[in-house]
C-alpha positions in Angstrom: 52.1 -43.4 36.6 52.2 -42.1 40.1 53.5 -44.7 42.7 51.1 -45.4 45.4 52.5 -44.8 49.0 53.2 -48.0 50.9 50.3 -49.3 53.1 52.2 -48.4 56.4 52.4 -44.8 55.4 48.8 -44.5 54.2 47.7 -46.0 57.6 49.6 -43.5 59.6 48.2 -40.5 57.8 44.7 -42.1 58.0 45.1 -42.5 61.8 46.9 -39.2 62.4 45.0 -36.9 60.0 41.7 -38.7 60.5 41.5 -38.8 64.1 43.6 -35.8 65.2 43.4 -33.2 62.4 39.8 -34.0 61.2 38.5 -33.6 64.6 40.1 -30.2 65.3 40.0 -28.7 61.8 36.5 -29.4 60.9 35.3 -28.4 64.4 36.2 -25.0 63.1 35.4 -25.0 59.5 32.0 -26.8 59.8 31.0 -24.8 62.9 31.7 -21.8 60.6 33.9 -20.3 63.1 36.4 -20.2 60.3 34.6 -19.1 57.0 36.2 -19.8 53.7 37.2 -16.7 51.7 35.0 -15.3 48.9 36.1 -11.9 47.9 37.4 -9.5 45.4 40.1 -6.8 45.0 41.9 -5.1 46.7 43.1 -7.9 48.9 45.5 -8.3 51.9 46.9 -11.8 52.3 48.8 -13.2 55.3 51.2 -16.3 54.8 51.2 -18.0 58.0 52.1 -21.2 59.8 53.2 -21.7 63.5 55.7 -24.2 62.2 58.9 -22.9 60.8 60.7 -24.1 57.7 57.5 -24.8 55.8 58.4 -22.4 53.0 56.5 -19.2 53.8 58.9 -16.8 52.5 59.5 -18.9 49.3 55.7 -18.9 48.7 55.2 -15.2 49.6 57.9 -14.1 47.2 57.2 -16.3 44.3 53.4 -16.1 44.5 53.8 -12.2 44.5 56.0 -12.5 41.4 53.6 -14.7 39.6 50.6 -12.4 40.4 52.8 -9.4 39.3 53.3 -11.2 36.0 49.6 -11.3 35.6 49.6 -7.7 35.7 48.4 -7.2 39.3 50.0 -4.5 41.4 51.5 -6.0 44.4 52.8 -4.8 47.6 54.9 -7.3 49.7 55.3 -6.7 53.3 58.0 -8.7 55.3 56.8 -9.1 58.9 59.4 -11.6 59.7 62.5 -10.3 61.7 64.6 -12.9 59.8 64.1 -10.6 56.7 64.3 -13.3 54.2 61.7 -11.7 52.0 63.3 -8.5 52.2 66.5 -9.9 50.9 64.8 -11.2 47.8 63.3 -7.8 46.7 66.0 -5.5 47.9 68.7 -4.4 45.5 71.5 -6.9 45.5 70.0 -8.5 48.6 70.6 -5.4 50.7 68.0 -5.0 53.5 69.4 -1.9 54.9 66.7 0.6 53.4 66.5 4.0 55.0 63.1 3.2 56.6 61.3 -0.2 57.1 58.6 -2.0 59.2 60.7 -1.2 62.2 59.9 2.5 61.8 56.2 1.8 61.5 56.1 0.0 64.7 58.8 1.9 66.6 58.0 5.5 65.5 54.6 5.5 63.7 56.3 6.4 60.5 53.6 6.5 57.6 53.6 3.5 55.5 54.2 5.6 52.2 57.8 6.5 53.4 58.5 2.9 54.0 57.5 1.5 50.6 60.3 1.0 48.0 60.2 -0.1 44.3 61.9 -3.2 43.3 63.5 -4.6 40.2 60.5 -6.7 39.8 57.7 -5.2 37.6 54.6 -4.3 39.5 56.0 -5.1 42.9 56.8 -2.7 45.8 57.9 -3.7 49.2 58.0 -2.8 52.8 61.2 -4.3 54.1 62.0 -5.3 57.6 64.9 -5.0 60.1 66.3 -7.5 62.4 66.0 -4.7 65.0 62.4 -5.2 65.0 62.8 -8.4 67.3 63.9 -6.0 70.1 60.8 -3.9 70.0 58.3 -6.7 71.1 58.9 -6.5 75.0 58.0 -2.7 74.8 55.1 -3.2 72.4 53.5 -5.7 74.9 53.3 -2.9 77.5 50.1 -1.8 75.6 48.9 -4.8 73.8 45.5 -3.5 72.8 47.1 -0.6 70.9 50.1 -2.6 69.6 48.0 -5.3 68.0 46.4 -2.6 65.7 49.5 -0.9 64.5 49.8 -2.6 61.2 46.0 -2.4 60.5 46.0 1.3 61.2 49.1 2.0 59.3 48.7 -0.1 56.1 45.3 -1.2 55.3 43.8 2.1 53.9 47.1 2.9 51.9 47.6 -0.5 50.5 43.8 -0.9 49.4 43.9 2.4 47.6 47.2 1.7 45.7 47.6 -2.1 45.2 45.6 -5.0 44.0 47.1 -7.5 46.4 49.1 -7.0 49.5 51.1 -10.2 50.5 52.4 -10.3 54.1 55.1 -12.8 54.9 55.3 -13.8 58.6 57.6 -15.4 61.1 57.0 -18.9 62.4 55.0 -18.0 65.6 51.7 -16.7 66.5 53.1 -13.7 68.5 52.7 -10.0 68.3 53.7 -9.4 64.7 51.8 -12.3 63.1 48.7 -11.2 65.1 49.2 -7.8 63.7 49.4 -9.2 60.2 46.0 -11.1 60.7 44.3 -8.3 62.1 45.3 -6.1 59.1 44.5 -8.9 56.5 41.3 -10.0 54.6 42.4 -13.6 54.3 45.3 -16.2 55.1 47.1 -18.8 53.1 48.7 -21.6 55.2 51.6 -23.6 53.8 51.8 -27.3 54.8 55.2 -29.1 54.3 54.5 -32.5 53.0 55.4 -35.3 55.2 55.9 -33.2 58.2 53.8 -34.0 61.2 54.7 -30.8 63.0 53.7 -28.7 60.1 50.2 -30.2 60.5 50.2 -29.1 64.1 51.2 -25.7 63.1 48.3 -25.8 60.4 45.8 -26.4 63.2 47.2 -23.7 65.5 47.1 -21.1 62.6 43.5 -22.1 61.9 42.9 -21.5 65.6 44.4 -18.0 65.6 42.3 -17.1 62.4 39.2 -18.2 64.4 40.0 -16.3 67.5 40.9 -13.2 65.7 38.0 -13.2 63.3 35.6 -13.6 66.2 37.2 -11.0 68.5 39.0 -8.4 66.3 38.7 -8.6 62.6 35.5 -10.1 61.3 36.7 -9.6 57.8 39.5 -12.3 58.2 39.0 -15.5 56.3 40.9 -18.7 55.7 41.7 -18.8 51.9 43.4 -22.1 51.5 46.3 -24.4 52.5 48.9 -24.9 50.0 51.1 -28.1 50.1 54.8 -27.3 49.8 58.1 -29.3 49.6 56.5 -32.4 48.3 59.0 -35.0 47.3 57.6 -37.8 45.2 60.7 -39.9 45.8 59.8 -40.6 49.4 56.8 -42.6 50.6 56.0 -40.5 53.5 55.8 -37.4 51.3 53.6 -39.1 48.7 51.2 -40.5 51.5 51.0 -37.0 53.0 50.0 -35.3 50.0 47.6 -38.1 48.9 45.8 -38.0 52.4 45.7 -34.3 52.6 44.3 -33.6 49.2 41.5 -36.4 49.7 40.6 -35.4 53.2 40.7 -31.5 52.8 40.0 -31.2 49.0 38.0 -28.0 49.0 40.4 -26.3 51.5 43.7 -27.2 49.8 45.1 -25.7 46.5 45.2 -28.3 43.7 48.7 -27.0 43.0 51.4 -28.7 44.9 54.9 -27.2 45.2 57.5 -29.9 44.9 61.1 -29.8 46.0 63.2 -28.4 43.4 67.0 -27.7 42.9 66.2 -24.5 41.0 64.3 -23.1 44.2 67.5 -23.5 46.2 69.5 -22.0 43.5 67.2 -19.0 43.4 67.4 -18.6 47.1 71.2 -18.7 47.0 71.0 -15.8 44.5 68.5 -14.0 46.5 65.9 -13.9 43.6 62.8 -15.6 42.8 62.7 -18.9 41.0 60.5 -17.3 38.3 63.4 -14.9 37.7 66.1 -17.6 38.0 64.6 -20.2 35.8 61.3 -19.1 34.2 60.7 -22.4 32.6 61.5 -24.9 35.2 58.7 -26.9 37.0 58.7 -24.8 40.2 58.1 -21.7 38.2 55.3 -23.5 36.3 53.9 -24.4 39.7 53.8 -20.9 41.2 52.2 -19.6 38.1 49.5 -22.2 38.5 49.1 -21.3 42.2 48.7 -17.5 41.2 46.0 -18.5 38.7 44.1 -20.4 41.5 44.3 -17.4 43.8 43.0 -15.2 41.1 40.3 -17.8 40.4 38.9 -17.4 43.9 38.5 -13.5 43.4 
């Protein structure tokens, strides 16, 4: 039997989510500035949140693997200068591929020259390089052109060769994340259970989706949010999950990703949890999340 969160935590989330998040979130969704996604293959998905540490890379890599296990041809693009996703899919965790996303932004290298196969069936990747963080100042010299780089370089090729493209992003709404959203059909927003700042980042991400859809990419839609790092042992986490699910039921995936030692072990080995421990709870959850994503298409 699931333990009910203490009253003080339930009251906190009623006050915070009810008065702060509801007012801002539903202003966007109900006014139709943000439209929920209803589409089909091929599909380009951005994983975003303005808050760091919510598990974007974990969700991007494991969701990609789960979709690939369902027979979908998946391209994973690492748009985060930290290169965590690149380390998962590169041989032995080596991110020093000859050409990467850096070359697309710096030199206009065609995307097909930057795509590499992986040891994961049905998954190819465009890796990143830490050097890309030094490009941003130069790219801002011509913002209008720079914001379109990713869309012009990957969208046509990705849609012709892959069922689903997943783009992992850094924890900001800067130039690279904007590029990602302009190139995408939809976005998934991870929310860290029990973290107030994660909810702030959720709202900021929705605002970015709304703005980009209105001004640049009318195809962009909000897919759903996914609750991550839930910990049933803590009252604040249980209260957070309970309230978010009830308040935003139609906008949140039913699958909740819980904290799991197997995920940490997989990250330490630079592999997905689905490869590290296929039968663990976390692996079942990611397969369930993939089924939900496919069910929306």
